[in-house]
N, CA and C of each residue as an Amber inpcrd file, in Angstrom:
protein
   438
  23.2240000  11.9860000  14.0060000  22.4060000  10.8570000  13.5760000
  22.0830000   9.9470000  14.7650000  22.9640000   9.8620000  15.7400000
  22.7120000   9.0400000  16.9170000  21.5010000   9.5460000  17.6890000
  21.3400000  10.8580000  17.7890000  20.1870000  11.4300000  18.4890000
  18.8860000  11.0470000  17.7970000  18.9010000  11.0200000  16.4780000
  17.7190000  10.5940000  15.7160000  17.4240000   9.1280000  16.0060000
  18.4760000   8.3160000  16.0630000  18.3140000   6.8830000  16.3570000
  17.6920000   6.6840000  17.7450000  18.1230000   7.4710000  18.6980000
  17.5800000   7.3770000  20.0590000  16.1160000   7.8180000  20.0770000
  15.8210000   8.9380000  19.4370000  14.4370000   9.4290000  19.3970000
  13.5300000   8.4450000  18.6620000  14.0220000   7.8990000  17.5790000
  13.2410000   6.9170000  16.8230000  13.0370000   5.6490000  17.6460000
  14.0380000   5.2800000  18.4200000  13.8980000   4.1210000  19.3120000
  12.7970000   4.3250000  20.3300000  12.7210000   5.5210000  20.8710000
  11.6470000   5.8480000  21.8100000  10.2890000   5.7490000  21.1180000
  10.2180000   6.2340000  19.8840000   8.9670000   6.1490000  19.1220000
   8.5930000   4.6970000  18.8410000   9.5820000   3.8650000  18.5150000
   9.3270000   2.4360000  18.2720000   8.6950000   1.7950000  19.5010000
   9.2840000   2.0440000  20.6520000   8.7740000   1.4630000  21.8950000
   7.3740000   1.9880000  22.1970000   7.2000000   3.2830000  22.1220000
   5.9250000   3.9060000  22.4740000   4.7910000   3.4500000  21.5600000
   5.0130000   3.5010000  20.2570000   3.9560000   3.1520000  19.3050000
   3.6320000   1.6630000  19.3840000   4.6460000   0.8180000  19.4770000
   4.3800000  -0.6170000  19.5570000   3.7130000  -0.9990000  20.8720000
   4.1220000  -0.3600000  21.9550000   3.4700000  -0.6320000  23.2330000
   2.0060000  -0.1970000  23.1840000   1.7520000   0.9690000  22.6150000
   0.3720000   1.4480000  22.4910000  -0.4550000   0.4880000  21.6320000
   0.1090000   0.0450000  20.5080000  -0.6060000  -0.9000000  19.6410000
  -0.8480000  -2.2150000  20.3670000   0.1460000  -2.6970000  21.0900000
  -0.0040000  -3.9590000  21.8080000  -1.0550000  -3.8930000  22.8910000
  -1.0540000  -2.8110000  23.6490000  -2.0470000  -2.6540000  24.7160000
  -3.4390000  -2.4830000  24.1170000  -3.5460000  -1.6390000  23.0980000
  -4.8360000  -1.3870000  22.4490000  -5.4060000  -2.6790000  21.8590000
  -4.5840000  -3.3690000  21.0920000  -5.0290000  -4.6210000  20.4720000
  -5.2930000  -5.7150000  21.4930000  -4.4570000  -5.7730000  22.5210000
  -4.6630000  -6.7690000  23.5750000  -5.9630000  -6.5460000  24.3190000
  -6.2690000  -5.2890000  24.5910000  -7.5260000  -4.9670000  25.2660000
  -8.7060000  -5.3380000  24.3720000  -8.6180000  -5.0030000  23.0980000
  -9.7020000  -5.3350000  22.1630000  -9.8670000  -6.8470000  22.0580000
  -8.7540000  -7.5710000  22.0070000  -8.8240000  -9.0290000  21.9440000
  -9.4930000  -9.5700000  23.2130000  -9.0600000  -9.0850000  24.3590000
  -9.5960000  -9.5500000  25.6400000 -11.0990000  -9.2890000  25.7410000
 -11.5210000  -8.1260000  25.2800000 -12.9280000  -7.7360000  25.3520000
 -13.7380000  -8.2670000  24.1670000 -13.0810000  -8.9160000  23.2150000
 -13.7250000  -9.4060000  21.9840000 -14.4470000  -8.2590000  21.2820000
 -13.7520000  -7.1370000  21.1660000 -14.3020000  -5.9460000  20.5160000
 -13.4380000  -5.5620000  19.3270000 -14.0360000  -4.7910000  18.4440000
 -13.2850000  -4.2540000  17.3210000 -12.3210000  -3.1950000  17.8510000
 -11.1070000  -3.2390000  17.3870000 -10.0810000  -2.2890000  17.8350000
  -9.9080000  -1.2130000  16.7710000 -10.8100000  -0.2680000  16.7520000
 -10.7090000   0.8230000  15.7600000  -9.3730000   1.5470000  15.9370000
  -8.6650000   1.6850000  14.8470000  -7.3810000   2.3710000  14.8810000
  -6.1980000   1.4680000  15.2020000  -6.4620000   0.2240000  15.5960000
  -5.3660000  -0.6780000  15.9530000  -4.4430000  -0.9490000  14.7690000
  -5.0160000  -1.3060000  13.6310000  -4.1870000  -1.7120000  12.4950000
  -3.3070000  -0.5770000  11.9790000  -3.8140000   0.6480000  11.8290000
  -2.8950000   1.7270000  11.4180000  -1.7870000   1.9780000  12.4530000
  -2.1300000   1.8870000  13.7320000  -1.1300000   2.0710000  14.7780000
  -0.0820000   0.9640000  14.7190000  -0.5350000  -0.2680000  14.5400000
   0.3850000  -1.4010000  14.4250000   1.3070000  -1.2330000  13.2260000
   0.7330000  -0.8920000  12.0820000   1.5450000  -0.7390000  10.8660000
   2.5310000   0.4230000  11.0080000   2.1410000   1.4640000  11.7130000
   3.0640000   2.5710000  11.9850000   4.2320000   2.0620000  12.8260000
   3.9220000   1.2700000  13.8510000   4.9820000   0.6970000  14.6800000
   5.9180000  -0.1850000  13.8780000   5.3550000  -0.9790000  12.9770000
   6.1890000  -1.8420000  12.1430000   7.0710000  -1.0170000  11.2030000
   6.5040000   0.0420000  10.6520000   7.2970000   0.9100000   9.7700000
   8.4320000   1.5730000  10.5400000   8.1380000   1.9900000  11.7630000
   9.1810000   2.5950000  12.5920000  10.3060000   1.6040000  12.8760000
   9.9590000   0.3390000  13.0860000  10.9810000  -0.6890000  13.3130000
  11.8750000  -0.8190000  12.0850000  11.2750000  -0.8430000  10.9090000
  12.0580000  -0.9750000   9.6780000  12.9690000   0.2420000   9.4800000
  12.4390000   1.4280000   9.7260000  13.2330000   2.6530000   9.5920000
  14.3730000   2.6560000  10.6110000  14.0520000   2.2380000  11.8320000
  15.0670000   2.1900000  12.8930000  16.1780000   1.2060000  12.5320000
  15.8130000   0.0560000  11.9800000  16.8230000  -0.9320000  11.5850000
  17.7070000  -0.3700000  10.4660000  17.0900000   0.3090000   9.5080000
  17.8680000   0.9100000   8.4190000  18.8050000   1.9940000   8.9490000
  18.3030000   2.8020000   9.8630000  19.1370000   3.8490000  10.4580000
  20.2760000   3.2350000  11.2670000  19.9760000   2.1780000  11.9960000
  21.0240000   1.4800000  12.7400000  22.0860000   0.9210000  11.8060000
  21.6490000   0.3780000  10.6720000  22.6010000  -0.1160000   9.6710000
  23.4690000   1.0060000   9.1260000  22.8590000   2.1600000   8.9100000
  23.6280000   3.3240000   8.4310000  24.6570000   3.7570000   9.4700000
  24.2710000   3.7090000  10.7480000  25.2250000   4.0560000  11.8090000
  26.3990000   3.0830000  11.8310000  26.0950000   1.7920000  11.6530000
  27.1740000   0.8040000  11.6090000  28.1080000   1.0510000  10.4290000
  27.5220000   1.3310000   9.2730000  28.3390000   1.6060000   8.0880000
  29.1730000   2.8690000   8.2480000  28.6600000   3.7970000   9.0530000
  29.4000000   5.0380000   9.3140000  30.4910000   4.8480000  10.3610000
  30.5920000   3.6190000  10.8980000  31.6600000   3.3370000  11.8530000
  31.2650000   3.4380000  13.3060000  29.9890000   3.6540000  13.5850000
  29.5200000   3.7350000  14.9800000  29.6380000   2.3540000  15.6120000
  30.2140000   2.2970000  16.7780000  30.3920000   1.0360000  17.4980000
  29.1760000   0.7990000  18.3920000  28.4930000  -0.3000000  18.1630000
  27.3140000  -0.6460000  18.9620000  27.5620000  -1.9690000  19.6830000
  27.0730000  -2.1040000  20.9200000  27.2210000  -3.3720000  21.6290000
  26.5110000  -4.4990000  20.8700000  27.0720000  -5.7040000  20.8730000
  26.4510000  -6.8230000  20.1460000  25.0020000  -7.0910000  20.5710000
  24.7050000  -6.9800000  21.8750000  23.3270000  -7.2240000  22.3060000
  22.3700000  -6.1760000  21.7620000  22.8620000  -4.9660000  21.5550000
  22.0240000  -3.9280000  20.9610000  21.5980000  -4.3520000  19.5600000
  22.5220000  -4.9420000  18.8370000  22.2080000  -5.4060000  17.4860000
  21.1920000  -6.5430000  17.5210000  21.3620000  -7.4700000  18.4470000
  20.4210000  -8.5960000  18.5590000  19.0280000  -8.0860000  18.8950000
  18.9380000  -7.2500000  19.9380000  17.6300000  -6.7320000  20.3430000
  17.0680000  -5.7440000  19.3210000  17.9310000  -5.1330000  18.5530000
  17.4760000  -4.1880000  17.5420000  16.9760000  -4.8510000  16.2670000
  17.5210000  -6.0100000  15.9280000  17.1130000  -6.6980000  14.6910000
  16.0430000  -7.7670000  14.9190000  15.9540000  -8.2860000  16.1160000
  14.9680000  -9.3210000  16.4040000  13.5260000  -8.8630000  16.1590000
  13.1810000  -7.5890000  16.3970000  11.8050000  -7.1580000  16.0940000
  11.3930000  -7.3880000  14.6420000  12.3380000  -7.3240000  13.7160000
  12.0100000  -7.6140000  12.3220000  11.5770000  -9.0690000  12.1700000
  12.2750000  -9.9640000  12.8480000  11.9350000 -11.3850000  12.7970000
  10.5910000 -11.6270000  13.4830000  10.3820000 -10.9860000  14.6250000
   9.1150000 -11.1260000  15.3560000   7.9470000 -10.6880000  14.4780000
   8.0920000  -9.5500000  13.8170000   7.0180000  -9.0460000  12.9560000
   6.7510000 -10.0070000  11.7990000   7.8000000 -10.5520000  11.2200000
   7.6330000 -11.5030000  10.1130000   6.9180000 -12.7670000  10.5780000
   7.3350000 -13.3020000  11.7090000   6.6790000 -14.5030000  12.2380000
   5.2240000 -14.2280000  12.6060000   4.9550000 -13.0740000  13.1850000
   3.5810000 -12.7270000  13.5410000   2.7080000 -12.6270000  12.2950000
   3.2460000 -12.0750000  11.2370000   2.4760000 -11.9850000   9.9850000
   2.1560000 -13.3810000   9.4580000   3.0820000 -14.3050000   9.6130000
   2.8220000 -15.6760000   9.1690000   1.7170000 -16.3210000  10.0090000
   1.7560000 -16.0850000  11.3120000   0.6970000 -16.6090000  12.1860000
  -0.6470000 -15.9560000  11.8710000  -0.6120000 -14.6870000  11.5450000
  -1.8460000 -13.9770000  11.1930000  -2.4520000 -14.5730000   9.9270000
  -1.6040000 -14.9580000   9.0030000  -2.0940000 -15.5190000   7.7490000
  -2.8240000 -16.8480000   7.9450000  -2.4590000 -17.5960000   8.9770000
  -3.1290000 -18.8800000   9.2010000  -4.3250000 -18.7590000  10.1360000
  -4.6300000 -17.5510000  10.5910000  -5.7550000 -17.3580000  11.5160000
  -7.0670000 -17.8220000  10.9030000  -7.2990000 -17.4870000   9.6470000
  -8.5460000 -17.8720000   8.9930000  -8.6560000 -19.3930000   8.9100000
  -7.5790000 -20.0430000   8.5120000  -7.6260000 -21.5020000   8.3930000
  -7.8220000 -22.1580000   9.7530000  -7.2340000 -21.5930000  10.7780000
  -7.3970000 -22.1260000  12.1280000  -8.8610000 -22.0660000  12.5520000
  -9.5110000 -20.9370000  12.2720000 -10.9280000 -20.7970000  12.6200000
 -11.7940000 -21.7390000  11.7950000 -11.4720000 -21.8930000  10.5240000
 -12.2270000 -22.8270000   9.6850000 -12.0760000 -24.2550000  10.2020000
 -10.8580000 -24.6340000  10.5570000 -10.6160000 -25.9740000  11.0950000
 -11.3500000 -26.1710000  12.4180000 -11.3160000 -25.1560000  13.2550000
 -11.9900000 -25.2260000  14.5540000 -13.4870000 -25.4770000  14.3860000
 -14.0560000 -24.8950000  13.3540000 -15.4920000 -25.0490000  13.0980000
 -15.7940000 -26.1800000  12.1180000 -14.7360000 -26.8950000  11.7180000
 -14.8510000 -28.0140000  10.7850000 -15.5150000 -27.6010000   9.4730000
 -15.0570000 -26.4740000   8.9470000 -15.5310000 -25.9730000   7.6610000
 -14.4550000 -26.2440000   6.6210000 -14.8520000 -26.8300000   5.5050000
 -13.8860000 -27.2890000   4.5070000 -13.3260000 -26.1770000   3.6260000
 -14.0130000 -25.0720000   3.5010000 -13.5050000 -24.0160000   2.6440000
 -14.5680000 -22.9840000   2.3300000 -14.3370000 -22.3000000   1.2250000
 -15.2040000 -21.1850000   0.8350000 -16.6670000 -21.5890000   0.6830000
 -16.8870000 -22.7180000   0.0420000 -18.2630000 -23.1650000  -0.1840000
 -18.9720000 -23.4530000   1.1340000 -18.2630000 -24.0540000   2.0710000
 -18.8520000 -24.3460000   3.3870000 -19.1860000 -23.0630000   4.1320000
 -18.3440000 -22.0730000   4.0080000 -18.6090000 -20.7830000   4.6510000
 -19.8040000 -20.1140000   3.9920000 -19.8640000 -20.1610000   2.6670000
 -20.9780000 -19.5400000   1.9420000 -22.3130000 -20.1890000   2.2950000
 -22.2750000 -21.4580000   2.6750000 -23.5030000 -22.1600000   3.0270000
 -24.0080000 -21.7970000   4.4290000 -23.1680000 -21.1470000   5.2180000
 -23.5820000 -20.7520000   6.5650000 -24.5930000 -19.6100000   6.4980000
 -25.4710000 -19.5330000   7.4840000 -26.3380000 -18.3540000   7.5730000
 -25.4800000 -17.0970000   7.7460000 -26.0110000 -15.9550000   7.3190000
 -25.2520000 -14.7080000   7.3530000 -24.7320000 -14.3770000   8.7480000
 -25.5280000 -14.6280000   9.7690000 -25.0940000 -14.3260000  11.1430000
 -23.8730000 -15.1600000  11.5230000 -23.8460000 -16.4170000  11.0990000
 -22.6920000 -17.2740000  11.4040000 -21.4660000 -16.8510000  10.5960000
 -21.6930000 -16.3920000   9.3670000 -20.5760000 -15.8920000   8.5680000
 -19.9440000 -14.6710000   9.2480000 -20.7930000 -13.7840000   9.7530000
 -20.2860000 -12.5940000  10.4390000 -19.5370000 -12.9940000  11.7170000
 -20.0640000 -13.9790000  12.4260000 -19.3970000 -14.4480000  13.6440000
 -18.0290000 -15.0410000  13.3040000 -17.9540000 -15.7440000  12.1930000
 -16.6930000 -16.3230000  11.7500000 -15.6830000 -15.2140000  11.4350000
 -16.1190000 -14.2010000  10.7130000 -15.2300000 -13.0850000  10.3810000
 -14.7470000 -12.3970000  11.6540000 -15.6440000 -12.1850000  12.6050000
 -15.2330000 -11.5600000  13.8790000 -14.2110000 -12.4340000  14.6100000
 -14.4050000 -13.7430000  14.5780000 -13.4640000 -14.6470000  15.2450000
 -12.0900000 -14.5950000  14.5770000 -12.0820000 -14.5410000  13.2530000
 -10.8120000 -14.4570000  12.5250000 -10.1020000 -13.1440000  12.8570000
 -10.8530000 -12.0440000  12.8170000 -10.2490000 -10.7440000  13.1400000
  -9.7500000 -10.6930000  14.5740000 -10.4920000 -11.3100000  15.4740000
 -10.0570000 -11.3290000  16.8740000  -8.7490000 -12.0940000  17.0140000
  -8.6630000 -13.2350000  16.3480000  -7.4370000 -14.0350000  16.4050000
  -6.2640000 -13.2540000  15.8160000  -6.4890000 -12.6100000  14.6710000
  -5.4360000 -11.8150000  14.0430000  -4.9990000 -10.6700000  14.9520000
  -5.9610000 -10.0070000  15.5630000  -5.6480000  -8.8970000  16.4570000
  -4.8280000  -9.3800000  17.6450000  -5.1980000 -10.5080000  18.2130000
  -4.4570000 -11.0490000  19.3530000  -3.0160000 -11.3710000  19.0130000
  -2.8160000 -12.0150000  17.8750000  -1.4580000 -12.3720000  17.4510000
  -0.6210000 -11.1170000  17.2370000  -1.1830000 -10.1540000  16.5430000
  -0.4200000  -8.9600000  16.2130000  -0.2080000  -8.0640000  17.4360000
  -1.1770000  -8.0470000  18.3470000  -1.0000000  -7.2750000  19.5870000
   0.1400000  -7.8800000  20.4100000   0.1700000  -9.1960000  20.4880000
   1.2520000  -9.8540000  21.2280000   2.6030000  -9.5420000  20.5960000
   2.6540000  -9.5500000  19.2690000   3.9280000  -9.2560000  18.6060000
   4.3590000  -7.8140000  18.8740000   3.4120000  -6.8880000  18.9140000
   3.7470000  -5.4890000  19.1770000   4.3120000  -5.3180000  20.5850000
   3.7550000  -6.0450000  21.5390000   4.2720000  -5.9680000  22.9060000
   5.6920000  -6.5430000  22.9720000   5.9290000  -7.6380000  22.2680000
   7.2760000  -8.2210000  22.2320000   8.2470000  -7.2400000  21.5910000
   7.8320000  -6.6010000  20.5030000   8.6870000  -5.6260000  19.8260000
   9.0030000  -4.4550000  20.7570000   8.0000000  -3.9780000  21.4840000
   8.2380000  -2.8830000  22.4310000   9.2390000  -3.3110000  23.4970000
   9.0820000  -4.5180000  24.0290000  10.0170000  -5.0240000  25.0420000
  11.4390000  -5.1240000  24.4710000  11.5430000  -5.6290000  23.2470000
  12.8680000  -5.7400000  22.6270000  13.4880000  -4.3540000  22.4080000
  12.6530000  -3.3810000  22.0800000  13.1500000  -2.0130000  21.9440000
  13.6830000  -1.4700000  23.2450000  12.9840000  -1.7740000  24.3280000
  13.4520000  -1.3520000  25.6630000  14.7890000  -2.0300000  25.9810000
  14.8840000  -3.3030000  25.6560000  16.1350000  -4.0210000  25.9100000
  17.2700000  -3.4820000  25.0460000  16.9670000  -3.1540000  23.7880000
  18.0050000  -2.6220000  22.8940000  18.5380000  -1.2950000  23.4290000
  17.6590000  -0.5200000  24.0390000  18.0720000   0.7790000  24.5650000
  18.7590000   0.6600000  25.9160000  18.7390000  -0.5430000  26.4780000
  19.3300000  -0.8320000  27.7850000  18.6190000  -0.1180000  28.9210000
  17.3070000   0.1810000  28.7300000  16.5130000   0.7540000  29.8130000
  16.2090000  -0.3020000  30.8720000  16.2340000  -1.5720000  30.4710000
  16.0440000  -2.6930000  31.4030000  17.3130000  -3.5150000  31.4670000
């Protein structure tokens, strides 16, 4: 089971790093990141599976260094916080444009509505790409590669 945990750890780092770089590049270029969200969600699922497997190893009596546990569980917190920041992305953009709500958005010309949606998606992509990079770094630290 330890070998599976190690292999899964490598997958966590690789997938999250790929999602972070992909999303970060799309954010930087202000472009749509086709495939980013499925890759990100795969990375998040791998983190959850890895945490569950790590818990099973602990219950089986495997001795893990305390820092491994900290770096191994912190990605769950990072992902949760990033999701909360992602949820406020729309409101942040509305506030930035001084739009009061749905009715104000509906009153905008279609081109401005599309620009608003792109801005919201860009903000969400940036937040989630940053979280994926942090998760990848924490995975590297948990594995003691750094």
